[in-house]
Backbone as a ProteinNet text record, in pm:
[ID]
protein_1_A
[PRIMARY]
MKIFAVTERLILRELLPTDAEGMFEMDGDPEVHLYLGNKPVKSIEQSIAEIEFIRKQYIENGIGRWAVIEKATGNFVGWSGLKLIKESTNNHINYYDLGYRFSKRFWGKGFATETAMAARDYGFNELNLHEIIGIADVGNLGSIHVLEKVGLKRINIFDYHGIKHHWMKAEKSV
[TERTIARY]
7842.6	7719.6	7736.2	7644.1	7651.7	7571	7634.2	7566.7	7536	7408.5	7365.1	7370.2	7338.4	7335.3	7349.9	7403.3	7413.7	7357.5	7266.8	7210.3	7262.3	7212.4	7257.7	7236.7	7123.1	7088.8	7080	7088.6	7054.6	7155	7160.2	7237	7136	7145.6	7058.4	7144.8	7120.7	7203.8	7115.7	7180.7	7105.5	7037	6919.5	6850.5	6925	6937.4	7010.1	6917.8	6947.4	6866.3	6855.1	6956.4	6953.6	6852.8	6792.5	6690.8	6550.7	6538.8	6407.1	6325.3	6387.2	6311.9	6253.9	6334.6	6287.6	6177.6	6191.5	6088.3	5959.2	5971.4	5852.5	5782.1	5859.4	5799.2	5719.1	5779.3	5716.4	5594.4	5613.8	5508.4	5401.3	5423.8	5322.2	5224.4	5249.5	5167.9	5052.4	4927.2	4813.3	4811.7	4859.9	4862	4958	5069.6	5165.7	5101	5011.7	4949.9	4813.9	4777.7	4648.3	4623.8	4725.3	4711.5	4782.3	4809	4882.4	4801.7	4670.5	4586.4	4544.6	4584.7	4546.5	4578.4	4701.7	4743.5	4877.2	4878.8	5005.3	5051.8	5183	5237.6	5206.6	5200.2	5164.3	5282.9	5391.5	5505.4	5636.7	5741.3	5873.8	5918.9	5867.9	5901.8	5858.4	5745.2	5700.9	5800.2	5853.7	5952.3	6082.8	6123.5	6244.9	6226.7	6109.1	6080.9	6080.8	6028.2	6026	6168.6	6254.5	6394.5	6461.6	6437.3	6494.2	6444.6	6315.3	6254.8	6322	6344.8	6409.3	6555.5	6624.5	6765.1	6778.1	6678.9	6677.1	6663.6	6587.6	6572	6705	6788	6919.2	6997	6990.6	7064.7	7000.1	6868.4	6798.4	6783.6	6761.9	6728.8	6832.8	6930.8	7031.9	6982.2	6859.5	6801.3	6687.8	6657.8	6547.8	6542.7	6440.5	6428.2	6549	6584.2	6701.4	6660.5	6739.8	6721.7	6759.4	6681.7	6711.1	6754.8	6877.8	6938.3	6967.9	6925.3	6951.9	7097.9	7172.3	7315.6	7341.5	7266.3	7292.8	7274.5	7182.6	7149.4	7177.4	7188.6	7200.1	7065.8	6956.4	6822.8	6778.1	6709.8	6641.4	6514	6504.2	6393.7	6282.6	6322.9	6228.2	6301.7	6229.4	6294.9	6250.5	6333.8	6306	6382.3	6346	6424.6	6342.7	6412.9	6354	6333.9	6231.9	6204.2	6162.6	6220	6179	6050.2	5943.8	5814.9	5801.7	5794	5793	5653.3	5555.1	5419	5343.6	5240.6	5165	5084.8	5102.7	5027.8	4988.6	4860.6	4812.4	4864.3	4865	4910.5	5058.6	5138.2	5283.4	5351	5468.5	5546.1	5694.8	5774.5	5918.6	5949	5890.6	5916.7	5977.1	6040.4	6103.5	6013.2	5972.6	5880.9	5958.8	5929	5988.5	5893.9	5943.8	5859.8	5936.8	5863	5921.9	5819.5	5869.7	5784.6	5867.8	5810	5883.8	5803.5	5874.2	5808.4	5745.4	5629.8	5551	5630.4	5718.6	5793	5888.2	5908.1	5995.2	5917.3	5785.5	5703.8	5720.1	5700.9	5699.5	5836.3	5941.3	6077.4	6140.1	6064.2	6116.8	6200.9	6201.2	6283.2	6233.6	6102.1	6049.3	6102.4	6095.1	6144.6	6295.1	6367.3	6514.2	6556.5	6490.4	6528.2	6474.5	6356.1	6300.1	6388.7	6443.4	6536.1	6661.1	6713.8	6833.9	6805.7	6689.9	6654.6	6632.1	6564.9	6543	6677.7	6766.5	6897.9	6977.1	6969.5	7037.9	6983.4	6852.9	6790.3	6833	6831	6866.1	7016.4	7096.9	7241.1	7320.6	7282.7	7358.6	7300.5	7167.9	7103.7	7071.4	7087.5	7060.6	6918.5	6822	6681.9	6631.3	6533.8	6472.3	6347.6	6285.5	6168.2	6159.1	6094.6	6068.8	5920.9	5858.1	5714.6	5691	5581.4	5533.8	5385.7	5342.5	5201.1	5157.5	5045.6	4997.5	4846	4793.8	4650.2	4603.6	4491	4443.9	4418.6	4397.3	4377.1	4504.8	4617.2	4744.6	4811.1	4756.4	4801.6	4948.1	4996	5136.2	5229.8	5200.3	5285.1	5278.2	5159	5144	5228.4	5224.2	5301.3	5451.6	5500	5642.7	5681.1	5602.1	5633.5	5635.7	5541.5	5541.1	5661.5	5700.4	5816.1	5944.8	5955.2	6077.5	6063.2	5955.5	5945.6	5852.1	5778.9	5684.6	5554.8	5497.2	5372.5	5260.3	5140.7	5023.8	4989.1	4981.8	4952	4805.5	4763.5	4623.9	4588.3	4460.1	4411.3	4367.8	4406.7	4371.8	4331.3	4268.9	4222.5	4334.4	4380.9	4488.4	4433.8	4408.8	4349.5	4220.3	4137.9	4007.9	4008.8	4123.6	4135.8	4194.2	4141.3	4189.9	4329.2	4420.4	4558.4	4600.5	4691.6	4755.9	4872.5	4884.4	5002.9	5082.7	5205.3	5287.1	5419	5478.6	5600.7	5693.5	5822.9	5927.9	6012.5	6049.1	6135.2	6269.1	6375	6508.2	6520.8	6565.3	6587.2	6719.3	6718.5	6836.4	6929.9
14409.1	14394.6	14280.5	14186.3	14070.2	14095.7	14067.2	14071.8	13928	13900	13764.5	13738	13840.7	13823	13959.4	13955.3	14075.2	14038.3	14122.3	14100.6	14211	14213.2	14314.3	14456.5	14480.2	14616.1	14635.3	14525.7	14533	14461	14507	14440.5	14391.4	14264.1	14206.3	14179.1	14257.2	14249.5	14241.9	14217.5	14212.6	14347.2	14341.7	14464.3	14525.6	14656.7	14728.4	14831.9	14871.9	14975.6	15103.6	15132.2	15251.5	15240.6	15124.2	15106.3	15145.8	15193.3	15219.9	15320	15426.1	15524.9	15464	15386	15319.1	15219.1	15145.3	15049.7	15123.7	15237.7	15314.5	15369.3	15420	15467.7	15354.3	15235.8	15121.6	15073.9	15043.8	14980.6	15077.3	15206.7	15305.3	15332	15275	15298.9	15198.2	15245	15152.3	15066.8	15119.9	15041.6	14923.2	14942	14833.1	14721.8	14759.8	14662.7	14611.3	14641.1	14599.2	14449.7	14367.9	14222.3	14165.1	14249.7	14207.1	14232.2	14230	14250.1	14394.5	14485.3	14626.3	14688.9	14664.4	14721.1	14794.7	14906.4	14980.2	15031.1	15043.2	15092.2	15240.3	15283.3	15422.1	15503.3	15433.7	15505.7	15439.7	15520	15465.9	15365.6	15379.4	15284.1	15142.3	15130.3	14998.7	14941.7	15026.5	14981.7	14940.8	15015.9	14982.9	14846.2	14823	14695.3	14580.8	14603.8	14500.3	14463.3	14562.1	14535.7	14453.2	14488.4	14411.6	14267.3	14249	14116.2	14032.9	14093.7	14023.4	13993.2	14087.7	14065.2	13948.8	13933.6	13820.4	13688	13689.7	13569.6	13527.5	13624	13589.3	13504.1	13544.1	13474.3	13338.7	13338.4	13216	13113.4	13160.7	13070.6	13068.5	13157.4	13163.6	13228.4	13279.8	13342.2	13434.8	13529.1	13623.9	13712.7	13794.9	13882.8	13975	14011.8	14096.2	14234.8	14333	14466.9	14461.7	14531.1	14541.7	14685.7	14699.8	14830	14844.9	14956.5	14983.8	15025.4	14951	14979	15121.3	15165.1	15293.9	15412.8	15402	15517.2	15496.2	15369.6	15340.1	15345.1	15362.9	15371.6	15238.4	15247	15132.7	15111.9	14995.9	14964.9	14891.7	14804.6	14721.7	14603	14493.3	14371	14253.2	14148.7	14027	13914.2	13791.9	13679.6	13571.4	13487.1	13369.1	13390.9	13324.3	13328.3	13188.4	13140.6	13011.8	13033.9	12965.8	12976.1	12856.1	12884.1	12778.2	12743	12828.9	12796.8	12729.1	12656.1	12581	12673.8	12654.8	12727.4	12625.5	12617.8	12522.8	12381.3	12344.6	12212.3	12185.9	12289.8	12277.9	12355.6	12308.4	12374.1	12363.5	12459.6	12462.1	12458.1	12551.4	12562.8	12700.1	12711.6	12836.5	12907.5	13028.1	13110.2	13215	13225.7	13328.1	13447	13561.9	13681	13805	13912.2	14039.3	14147.9	14267.1	14384.8	14506.5	14595.6	14712.4	14840.2	14950.5	15080.9	15101.8	15165.4	15180.7	15247.6	15340	15409.4	15316.7	15194.1	15098.4	14986.5	14994.5	14893.1	14903	14791	14790.2	14791.9	14769.9	14772.5	14633	14530.2	14393.9	14355.3	14439	14410	14286	14264.6	14146.7	14018.7	14010.9	13891.7	13876.2	13985.7	13982.5	13932.9	13982.8	13941.8	13803	13767.9	13635.3	13527	13553.5	13457.2	13440.7	13552.4	13547.3	13471.6	13494.6	13426.4	13277.6	13245.2	13103.1	13033	13093.9	13033.9	13020	13121	13115.1	12998.2	12983.3	12875	12738.1	12719	12588	12562.2	12663.6	12643.6	12663.6	12762.2	12791.6	12719.3	12716	12651.3	12505.1	12464.9	12327.3	12282.1	12373.2	12340.5	12249.4	12167.5	12080.2	12143.4	12236.1	12305.4	12444.8	12532.3	12669.1	12695.5	12758.3	12785.7	12934.6	12963.3	13100.6	13103.7	13209.1	13225.8	13360.6	13361.4	13486.7	13491.9	13605.7	13633.8	13607	13537.4	13502.5	13626.2	13741.4	13864.2	13935.2	13892.7	13959.5	13898.5	13931.8	13870.9	13900.5	14018.7	14052.7	13960.5	13935.5	13849.1	13704.2	13659.1	13522.8	13507	13607.4	13603.8	13595.2	13674.4	13671.1	13532.2	13476.9	13344.5	13238.5	13247.6	13152.1	13173	13299.1	13327	13265.5	13255.9	13200.1	13051.8	12989.5	12844.1	12784	12865.6	12809.3	12774.1	12663.1	12614.4	12623.8	12654	12658.9	12516.1	12495.6	12363.1	12356.4	12453.3	12459	12598.6	12617.2	12742.1	12710	12795.7	12772.6	12903.9	12891.7	13007.5	13054.3	13176.4	13233.5	13359.8	13352.1	13463.3	13512.6	13418.1	13453	13495.4	13487.5	13528.9	13413.7	13392.3	13284.7	13319.9	13223.2	13239.4	13116.7	13139.8	13028.7	12978.9	12846.9	12781.7	12738.3	12788.8	12762.4	12701.8	12621	12549.8	12532.3	12544.5	12507	12399.4	12298.9	12194.7	12200.4	12171.5	12173.3	12063.5	12099.6	11997.7	11928.1	11798.9	11720	11703.6
13364.6	13288.3	13187.9	13194.4	13106.3	12978.2	12865.5	12735.9	12696.3	12669.7	12636	12486.4	12408	12262.7	12195.5	12074.5	11991.8	11855.5	11806.4	11673.5	11582.5	11461.6	11366.3	11420	11483.8	11527.2	11677.5	11753	11895	11984.7	12109.3	12214.4	12317.1	12353.1	12455	12577	12681.5	12801.7	12925.1	13038.3	13163	13187.3	13247.5	13287.6	13404.7	13403.8	13507.8	13573.4	13696.5	13761.3	13676.1	13596.1	13510.7	13396.2	13377	13273	13320.8	13443.4	13502.4	13421.2	13372	13293.7	13166.9	13096.8	12976	13006.3	13114.9	13156	13188.6	13255.5	13292.8	13168.7	13072.5	12946.4	12882.1	12875.7	12810.7	12889.6	13017.6	13096.9	13146.9	13129.2	13164.9	13051.6	12935	12816	12809.1	12814.3	12807.9	12680.5	12568.5	12444.5	12454	12524	12543.7	12626.1	12716.1	12807	12759.7	12637.1	12584.2	12599.4	12569.7	12578.6	12700.9	12798.2	12918	13045.1	13032.2	13148.9	13171.6	13081.8	13091.4	13227	13273.5	13401.7	13387.6	13314.6	13302.7	13439.9	13455.3	13582.3	13597.4	13722.4	13752.3	13804.5	13843.3	13901.1	13859.3	13859.5	13825.6	13931.8	14053.9	14160.1	14121.9	14052.4	14006.3	13904.9	13818.6	13720	13787.7	13887.3	13963.5	14030.5	14089.7	14155.4	14054	13934.9	13831.2	13789	13773.9	13738.2	13848.6	13974.1	14085.7	14083	14053.4	14045.3	13935.3	13820.3	13708	13740.9	13801.9	13837.8	13937.5	14023.8	14117.3	14040.2	13931.1	13849	13786.8	13749.1	13693.4	13794	13920.3	14025.9	14056.7	14076	14117.3	14005	13881.5	13771.4	13659	13667.1	13562	13433.8	13435.7	13316.5	13361.2	13276.8	13297.1	13175	13164.1	13046.9	13037.7	12914	12888.4	12840	12874.5	12818.4	12670.8	12589.6	12446.6	12421.3	12372.2	12348.6	12199.8	12142.9	12001.7	11987	11905.7	11887.7	11839.8	11740.5	11675.4	11769.1	11865.5	11949.7	12098	12139.9	12282.6	12353.5	12278.3	12338	12397.7	12511.4	12570.2	12487.9	12424.7	12333.9	12409.2	12502.9	12576.9	12634.6	12650.1	12695.6	12610.9	12615.2	12540	12607.1	12573.6	12623	12687.3	12759.7	12822	12971.5	13024	13167	13209.3	13318.1	13373.8	13452.6	13411.2	13479.2	13572.5	13702.4	13803	13850.8	13820.5	13863.1	13747.7	13781.4	13681.9	13590.5	13461.6	13358.8	13252.9	13221	13119.7	13147.8	13275.5	13321.9	13294.7	13286.5	13269.3	13382	13419.5	13524.6	13488.5	13534.4	13507.4	13357.5	13285.6	13142.4	13112.8	12997.4	12957	12858.2	12897.2	12819.6	12741.2	12613.3	12526.5	12522.9	12562.2	12563.8	12524.5	12496.8	12455.9	12479.2	12502.3	12519.7	12482.9	12404.8	12356.4	12372.6	12391.2	12390.3	12253.6	12252.9	12130.8	12018	12051.6	11944.6	11868.6	11920.5	11851.8	11784.7	11786.8	11721.2	11569.7	11502.2	11356.3	11291.2	11368.4	11313.9	11303.7	11341.7	11336.3	11457.2	11561.1	11678.8	11753.9	11756.5	11828	11764.3	11631.7	11562	11580.3	11566.9	11579.9	11718.6	11822.6	11958.1	11992	11939.5	11965.3	11903.7	11785	11723	11809.5	11858.7	11942.5	12072.4	12132.5	12257.2	12233.1	12123.1	12087.9	12070.3	11995.2	11970.6	12100.5	12186.4	12315.6	12398.3	12399.8	12475.7	12426.6	12295.4	12241.2	12244.3	12213.6	12200.4	12329.4	12410.4	12532.8	12654.8	12664.9	12779.5	12751.4	12625.5	12582.9	12616.5	12595.8	12620.2	12508.9	12542.3	12442	12382.5	12459.9	12408.4	12468.3	12394.2	12437.6	12414.1	12512.4	12508.8	12483.5	12418	12401.5	12433.1	12498.7	12532.7	12476.4	12402.7	12344.7	12346.6	12387.5	12381.9	12238.7	12223.2	12088.1	12001.9	12065.2	11990	11951.4	12006.8	11981.9	11858.1	11743.2	11617.4	11588.5	11625.4	11602.6	11678	11803.8	11884	11836.2	11801	11748.2	11621.9	11535.2	11410.5	11438.7	11534.4	11570.1	11620.3	11710.5	11765.9	11655.5	11562	11450.8	11358.9	11335.7	11250.6	11305	11437.9	11496.9	11528.8	11479.1	11484.6	11587.5	11662.5	11758.1	11686.3	11725.5	11665.7	11768.5	11719.4	11807.4	11851.7	11981.7	12037.1	12080.8	12161.8	12203.1	12250.1	12278.2	12335.4	12477	12570.6	12710.9	12775.6	12890.7	12965.8	13058.6	13038.8	13119.9	13185.9	13314.1	13389.8	13325.8	13279.1	13223.8	13078	13012.3	12872.2	12791.1	12672	12584.8	12531.8	12544.4	12497.6	12416.9	12325	12253.1	12336.1	12346.1	12401.4	12279.7	12267.7	12149	12193.2	12101.8	12141.4	12021.7	12050.6	11954.4	12020.6	11943.4	11996.1	11923	11999.2	11941.7	11837	11719.5	11616.7	11645.6	11633	11671	11553.4
[MASK]
++++++++++++++++++++++++++++++++++++++++++++++++++++++++++++++++++++++++++++++++++++++++++++++++++++++++++++++++++++++++++++++++++++++++++++++++++++++++++++++++++++++++++++++

C-alpha cells in the first residue's frame, strides 16, 4: 500500500478494495452529490467499480485520487488528490485536477483544506507540475473557498454538463 502524503491528522494513501464500504457511505449520500450531478450510487458494487477505476489510473497515469484516513481512528474519511484529465474540458486537455470528496460526518473539520494543500504540494514538488486546475460548481461556495485557500484563482466560468462552473488554477511559483 502506497502512502502519498501524511498531514497532521490524516493519511493520504492509495484507494484499496477494502475502502468500498466507506466509499459507498460517502457516494450514496444525496447531500454529498448535491454539486456532483445529483447521482448518488445505489449499490456497493458501484463503489467497488469506482475504486477499480481509480486504481487503474494509478497504473496508467501515475496518479489518481487518494483515500483519506483519519490517523486517530483509522476511519475512511473520503478521497482527495490529483487526477489527470485526458478529455477536453473548457478547451483544456491533459491537465491535473485537484479534487476532494468526504462523507458528510467529516464535513466542517478542515479536512478538505488539509488534503488539498497536501495534494497541491505533491503535484508541484513530487510531480513537478507547472499548474494545477480546480473545477467547482458556482453554487458550491465551500469548495470554491477551499480551492482559493490553497492558492487557486478563479479564471473563468464555463458550462460543464449544463451547469455553470468556475475554472480555477494555481501555478507553481518559481
